[in-house]
N, C-alpha and C positions, 0 to 999 in steps of 0.2 A: 617376633617380641609379644608376649601376653600383655593387653591394658585390657581395665576396667572401665570405661567414658559412662560417665553418664547418659542417657539416652537420646538425652538435647543436642548432643554435638555427635554424634553416630548419624545421626538422620540429618545433619547441619551443615554435614559433609559435600565441598562442593565438588559436582565430578563430570568437570568438563571434559568433550569428547573432541579433541582436536589434530591429534593425530594420524596417521597413514597404518597404523597397527592391527588388528582386531581388539573389540573393545572390555568393557566386562563382561561377568557370567551374564544372560539375559537383555544384551544389546543384541540388536541384527549383526551378524557376522562374526560375533566371539568366537573364537575357536576352545576355547572354558570348556573342559570334562566334568559333569557329575559324578561324584565319586562311586554312586551303585549304576552307571553305565554299562549295560551287557557286554561291551569290549573286550573290561579289564578279564582277563585270562589266568593273569597272576601274579605277587606282590616283593619286593622286597622279600627277606628270610634269613640273612644274614648281613655285618657289617665290617669292613678289610680293617677299617681304623677309627678313629676319632677327636679328635683333636680341637678343643673347643678354645674358646675366644676368650679376649678378653666381656667383663659387666653380663655373667652366668651365674645365677648363684645353682649350687646341689640339685637342688629339687628339678634341673629340666637337664641334667647329662645323665641321661636314663637310654643310647644306643638302639634298645628292644622297644621303646616308643614309636620305633619309624618301621619298623615288625609288619606285616601284614593290610590289609584293608583299610583304606582307608574309613576316615567317620563324622562325622561333625563335631565333635568332641576338640576347642579348643585349646585342652588340656593334657591330649595326649599326643604329645609330638617329644621331639629333642631337638635344644638350642641352642646352632651354633653359636653364639656369640657374635662378638667384632672380629673378620678375617678368621673365622676357627672351620673350618671343615669334617666332612664327612666323606665316605664312603659306603654304598649297600652294595652286597651283593646277592646277586639272583642263577642258581644252581640249572634251572634250568635260563641259557642264554637270551637277549634280546634279540630275535635279528629285524634287520630290516625289510620291511614289506610295504602292502600300500598305506600309503597317507602314514596317522603318527605312531609311534612301534611304544611307547611310553609316556607317560603322565607324572609332574611331583605335585606335590601337594603341602600345599601351605595352613597356615590358621590365621590367617589375618579376620577382624571379624570387620571386615570394610570393602568394598570396591577400589578404596583411593588409600590407605593404609596399607604399601605396599613394602616389605623386606624384602629385599632381592638377591640370588645366588647365582655365581657361573653355575652352569651344568657340563661335567666333563664324563667322556666313557672310556672304558677301555675292557679287551681281548685280555689280555694276560695280568693285569692289576699291578702292573709297572708304568707303562707307557698308555697316557690318556691324552684324548682328544678331544678340546673344549668347542662346545657348540659356538657357530658363528650370531655376535648378539647388538642389540643397537640401542643405545638412551638420546631420546630428541631433550630430555626433561631439561630444562634453563632456571636458570634463579637459585636457591638456599631451600631444602626440605629438613621443617623442626622437626621437633622428637613426637609432634604429632602432627604432623604436614602431610600433603594428598598426593600423591602422584598416579597423573592420567595412563591408563595401560595403554589409551593409544599412542603414546609417544613413546613405550620401550617394546622390544621384541628379542624372543632367545634366551632370559632369568629365569630361571625359578624363583616363584612367587608371587606372577602376575593377576593371580586371581581369590577370591575369600575363601574359607574354610566350605570345605566343602565339592571346592572344583580345582580339576587340576587345570596346569599349563601343560602341554601337548607337546613332545618334542619329535623330530622327524631324526634318524642318521641319515637318512638320504642327502637333506642339508650339512650333514658335515663335511669339509674338505677331506680333500682322499690321504690317505696317509698308510704307508706297509707295513705299519706298526700297529694295523686296527682292522679287526674282521669284523667285520655290520653283520655279519650272521650268527656272532658269538658273544653280543655283548655282554660281559661275566660281573662288570662293577660300574657304577652308577658313582661319580664322587660331586660333592656338591659345595662351594665356597663361599662363603658370606662377602660381602659386598658393602665395605663401612661406607654409608651415604654421605660424604665429608665431603664428596671431591673427588679423596684421593682415587680410587678405580677408575679404568677406563673400558670404556669398549671397544670393541675390533676393531674401531674408523679413528681411534684414540680420541673421543668426545667424555665429556663427562660423565659419570653417570651419579644420583642421587637419588636417595632412599632416605626414610625416617629416621636422623639423627640429632641429636646424643638420645639416646635410652640406657637404662638399666636394669637388671633384675634376670633381665630373657631377653637382652640385646640380640639384635641382627637377624638372622632367616630360623625361622622354624620347622623342622620336616615333620609332616605331619606319615606320607607313606609314601612310595613312586611304586602306578601299576603298569601290570606289563599290558599293552594292545596286541604285538606280536612277536611270540614266542616262536625260537625255535625247539620244536619237539624230537627233534633226530637225537641229541645225546641230553645229558642230564647230566651239571656238573656240581660238587661240592665243595663249601668252603664258609664259613668253619665246619666240622661237624662235632659231634657227640665224643668227645674223648678223652681217653680217660691216660694212664701215664707209657702205656703202652698201643694200644687199640683206637680206630676210631668205626663208631654203627653209624652205616650208612641203612638211609630207608628210603624207599623212592615207590612211586607207584607203577605198579605194573600187569600185565594180560597173564593173565593164569596158564600157564603149560609151556610161555612165550623165553627164548631164553638171553640172556645178557652177558654182557661184558664187561667187568670191571677194570677198570683201570687209576693210576696214578702218576701222576706229573708232581713236581715240582717248579714249574715256570709254565707249565700250558702249555707250552709248543709240544714237548715232546712227549708220547704217553706209556709206558710202559703195562701194559697187562698183567694183572693178577688172578684172577680165576672168572671163568665164567660161571653163571647161576640158572637155572630155572626152578620158573616163578610157579609157585606154590600152585594145585588145580584148586587150591578154596579160600583163597584169598585176594583182596584186589591190590596188593603193596608189597613188597619184597623186604629182607634184610638180611644184611653184611656185616660179618666183623672183621674190619681190616687191618693189618697189623701196620703198624704208626712209624713211618719213619723217624731216621734224627733231622731230616732238615728244616729250618727253620720255619717256612711254609711248605705242606703238602696240599696240593687240593686233588681231588676223585672226581671219577666219569664214571658213570654207565650208558651206556648205548643198546641199541635193539641189537640183536644180530639177526641175519636175516632178510633185513629192508632193501 
């Protein structure tokens, strides 16, 4: 939620460091990642769905605001609203590498006004696995209440604007429905802070509530740290009634296999393209299928 408050109120918000989890940006042991960290290699570039919840006005319902690099602009967001959700897409899949694999950015104006969201990932856009999470917050949190970052773990929204909350795919429970080296989708689900939501251990989750206008989680960006460079999956594409335009970074003279799928499970070869020697990118116009959802993948041939 976007709030404009007197400076005195922001400065006087209590910042208690009491719990067992990493604290806010700037404190010892914090896991916050600054928006321009050199580890980020890519960003979300599309969305699969967006269902805004209650108490969010039309001004904040633009999913494309969450595309591309994070900034420090508190207005550059898409708002989920109470209990809303959005699924962001990554053409280059996220992979399970060393340490954090991606980070989620919110737009909080302080280290304690923390609006939270569940985080789930998927390889196919259908089956999602939720990150384990914990909330040790007690009492109540009003519309301008404070949340101690050291009491929460595994939620998006733990850090103020300009700092991302990291997520490590290795912390997920094992699932035959998830390929941790090809995570193409990250879904965020707003947590209503009235105490009705529960963490992984069935404990109450609290965050600022009630709020209006831009209630709930405000997504600014999702940055990729560990990326699978072996293939390039595309959805959504630039689509006309009969075709899709695919464009990707390429090495001059190298061969690339174009494939398509309606499920991300079985891929059908379409054509092999040799990258032009005078360009660093390639463009291919592919025929569009009649399926409700169509994915495209570009893989390097000969690697």
